C-alpha positions as CSV (number, residue, x, y, z in Angstrom):
1,X,9.8,-16.5,-6.4
2,X,8.6,-19.8,-5.1
3,X,7.4,-19.9,-1.5
4,X,6.3,-22.8,0.7
5,X,5.1,-23.2,4.2
6,X,4.7,-19.6,5.4
7,X,3.8,-19.7,9.0
8,X,3.8,-17.7,12.2
9,X,5.0,-19.1,15.5
10,X,3.7,-17.7,18.8
11,X,4.1,-18.2,22.6
12,X,1.2,-16.7,24.5
13,X,-1.9,-15.9,22.4
14,X,-4.3,-13.4,23.9
15,X,-7.6,-11.9,22.6
16,X,-7.3,-8.3,21.6
17,X,-7.5,-6.3,18.4
18,X,-4.3,-6.9,16.5
19,X,-3.0,-7.2,13.0
20,X,-0.9,-9.6,11.1
21,X,1.0,-7.7,8.5
22,X,1.5,-7.5,4.8
23,X,-2.2,-6.8,4.8
24,X,-3.2,-10.0,6.6
25,X,-5.6,-9.2,9.4
26,X,-6.6,-12.3,11.4
27,X,-8.5,-13.6,14.8
28,X,-7.5,-17.0,16.0
29,X,-9.0,-19.3,18.6
30,X,-7.5,-22.7,19.1
31,X,-9.4,-25.6,20.6
32,X,-7.3,-28.7,20.7
33,X,-9.2,-31.8,19.8
34,X,-7.6,-35.1,20.7
35,X,-9.0,-38.4,19.5
36,X,-8.5,-41.8,21.0
37,X,-7.4,-44.7,18.9
38,X,-9.2,-47.0,21.3
39,X,-12.5,-45.7,20.0
40,X,-12.1,-47.6,16.7
41,X,-11.2,-51.0,15.6
42,X,-9.3,-52.4,12.6
43,X,-5.7,-52.8,11.6
44,X,-5.4,-49.2,10.4
45,X,-7.3,-47.4,13.1
46,X,-4.3,-46.4,15.2
47,X,-2.5,-44.8,12.2
48,X,-5.7,-43.0,11.2
49,X,-6.3,-41.5,14.6
50,X,-2.7,-40.5,14.9
51,X,-3.0,-38.6,11.7
52,X,-6.3,-37.0,12.8
53,X,-4.7,-35.9,16.1
54,X,-1.8,-34.4,14.2
55,X,-4.1,-32.4,11.9
56,X,-6.4,-31.2,14.6
57,X,-3.6,-29.9,16.9
58,X,-1.4,-28.5,14.1
59,X,-2.7,-24.9,14.6
60,X,-1.7,-25.0,18.2
61,X,2.0,-24.7,17.3
62,X,1.9,-22.6,14.1
63,X,-0.5,-20.3,12.1
64,X,0.0,-21.1,8.5
65,X,-0.5,-18.6,5.7
66,X,0.2,-21.2,3.0
67,X,1.0,-24.9,3.3
68,X,-0.1,-26.1,-0.2
69,X,-3.0,-25.2,-2.6
70,X,-5.5,-27.5,-1.0
71,X,-4.6,-27.2,2.7
72,X,-7.3,-26.4,5.2
73,X,-4.5,-24.6,7.3
74,X,-4.1,-21.8,4.7
75,X,-5.1,-18.3,5.8
76,X,-5.4,-15.2,3.7
77,X,-5.6,-14.3,0.0
78,X,-2.9,-12.9,-2.3
79,X,-5.3,-10.1,-3.3
80,X,-3.4,-7.0,-2.3
81,X,-1.4,-6.1,-5.4
82,X,0.5,-2.8,-5.2
83,X,2.9,-1.2,-7.7
84,X,4.5,2.1,-8.8
85,X,3.5,3.3,-11.2
86,X,0.0,1.8,-11.0
87,X,0.3,0.5,-14.6
88,X,3.0,-1.8,-13.2
89,X,0.3,-3.9,-11.5
90,X,0.0,-5.9,-14.8
91,X,3.6,-7.2,-14.2
92,X,2.5,-9.3,-11.2
93,X,1.6,-13.0,-11.7
94,X,0.4,-15.4,-9.0
95,X,0.2,-19.2,-9.1
96,X,-0.9,-20.9,-5.9
97,X,-0.7,-24.4,-7.4
98,X,2.9,-24.6,-8.7
99,X,4.7,-28.0,-8.4
100,X,8.2,-27.0,-7.6
101,X,10.9,-28.0,-10.2
102,X,14.4,-26.6,-9.7
103,X,15.2,-27.5,-13.3
104,X,12.3,-25.5,-14.8
105,X,13.1,-22.0,-16.0
106,X,10.1,-20.5,-14.2
107,X,10.4,-22.8,-11.1
108,X,7.3,-24.9,-11.8
109,X,6.9,-28.2,-13.5
110,X,4.8,-28.4,-16.7
111,X,4.2,-32.2,-16.3
112,X,0.8,-33.4,-15.1
113,X,2.5,-36.6,-14.0
114,X,4.7,-35.1,-11.4
115,X,3.8,-35.2,-7.7
116,X,5.9,-33.6,-5.0
117,X,5.3,-35.8,-2.0
118,X,7.3,-33.5,0.3
119,X,6.1,-30.0,-0.6
120,X,2.8,-30.8,-2.4
121,X,2.3,-27.5,-4.2
122,X,4.1,-24.2,-3.7
123,X,3.1,-20.6,-4.0
124,X,4.7,-18.8,-6.9
125,X,4.8,-15.0,-7.4
126,X,6.5,-13.8,-10.6
127,X,7.2,-10.3,-11.9
128,X,8.0,-9.1,-15.3
129,X,11.3,-7.1,-15.6
130,X,11.1,-3.9,-13.7
131,X,12.3,-0.5,-15.0
132,X,14.7,1.5,-12.8
133,X,12.7,3.1,-9.9
134,X,9.6,0.9,-10.4
135,X,8.4,-1.7,-8.0
136,X,5.6,-4.3,-7.5
137,X,4.4,-6.5,-4.7
138,X,1.6,-8.6,-3.2
139,X,-0.1,-8.3,0.2
140,X,-1.6,-11.5,1.7
141,X,-4.9,-10.3,3.1
142,X,-7.8,-11.6,5.2
143,X,-10.6,-11.0,4.1
144,X,-9.9,-11.1,0.4
145,X,-9.4,-7.6,-1.0
146,X,-9.0,-6.1,2.5
147,X,-7.1,-3.1,1.3
148,X,-9.8,-2.2,-1.3
149,X,-12.6,-2.7,1.2
150,X,-10.8,-0.5,3.8
151,X,-10.2,2.2,1.2
152,X,-13.9,2.1,0.2
153,X,-14.9,2.2,3.9
154,X,-16.7,-1.2,3.5
155,X,-17.0,-3.7,6.3
156,X,-13.9,-5.9,6.7
157,X,-15.3,-8.3,9.4
158,X,-13.5,-9.3,12.6
159,X,-9.7,-9.8,12.2
160,X,-7.7,-12.7,13.4
161,X,-5.7,-11.9,16.5
162,X,-2.1,-13.0,16.6
163,X,-1.1,-11.2,19.8
164,X,1.9,-13.0,21.1
165,X,3.2,-14.0,17.7
166,X,7.0,-13.7,17.6
167,X,8.0,-14.3,14.0
168,X,7.0,-15.1,10.5
169,X,9.1,-17.7,8.7
170,X,9.1,-19.0,5.2
171,X,11.2,-20.9,2.7
172,X,11.7,-19.4,-0.7
173,X,13.9,-19.7,-3.8
174,X,14.1,-18.0,-7.2
175,X,15.1,-19.5,-10.5
176,X,16.8,-16.2,-11.5
177,X,18.1,-15.0,-8.1
178,X,15.4,-12.3,-7.8
179,X,15.8,-9.6,-5.1
180,X,12.9,-9.0,-2.8
181,X,11.9,-7.5,0.5
182,X,9.4,-9.0,3.0
183,X,7.5,-7.3,5.7
184,X,4.8,-8.0,8.4
185,X,3.2,-5.6,10.8
186,X,5.9,-3.1,11.8
187,X,8.8,-5.4,10.8
188,X,10.4,-5.1,7.4
189,X,13.3,-7.4,6.5
190,X,16.2,-6.1,4.5
191,X,16.4,-6.7,0.7
192,X,17.8,-10.0,-0.1
193,X,18.7,-12.2,-3.1
194,X,17.0,-15.6,-3.2
195,X,18.9,-18.7,-3.9
196,X,18.6,-20.2,-7.4
197,X,19.0,-23.9,-6.5
198,X,16.7,-26.4,-4.9
199,X,18.2,-25.4,-1.5
200,X,15.6,-22.9,-0.4
201,X,16.6,-19.7,1.4
202,X,15.0,-19.5,4.9
203,X,14.1,-16.0,6.0
204,X,12.1,-14.6,8.8
205,X,10.8,-11.3,10.2
206,X,10.6,-11.2,14.0
207,X,9.9,-8.7,16.8
């Protein structure tokens, strides 16, 4: 499965104790910083300040779980592996720096010369073939290893608060039409088959 641009969208954000699902627990405070292009001189200053403004206000419209491997907008860690039976954990493989290639058998380019100017990198989760009745999956968590810390009664720090969030949206595809199920908080989407082509399936889970 290849996933890009996982984000939440919200209306009214309030401070309270809340959770953002699939193991992702988060508190968010937005302070919009606007810069003035008039404060600088030079032929490229207007474009530079326009880009800075876009970046500093991006979190006011969406809370990103994954944009690309190097993005400062990313939140959470793919550290919550789960499987049945437990030995099935070894069938899970994560690549946070995949360069999407619809022609590659595993979905990722093997060429160091390829640059995807639209997507950058994508988040790939792959699973070995599963026996009947077995399953495996990944929780996106904040802080890293949240589930293990919680189980060991260790401090987990203050969570992000996404009160007012209305949906989680993401684009995904699968080179072999994998079936999967996505959930967040109390919302679990139905099982679905992912598209095999470069036309990514768009799915969401909303309250």
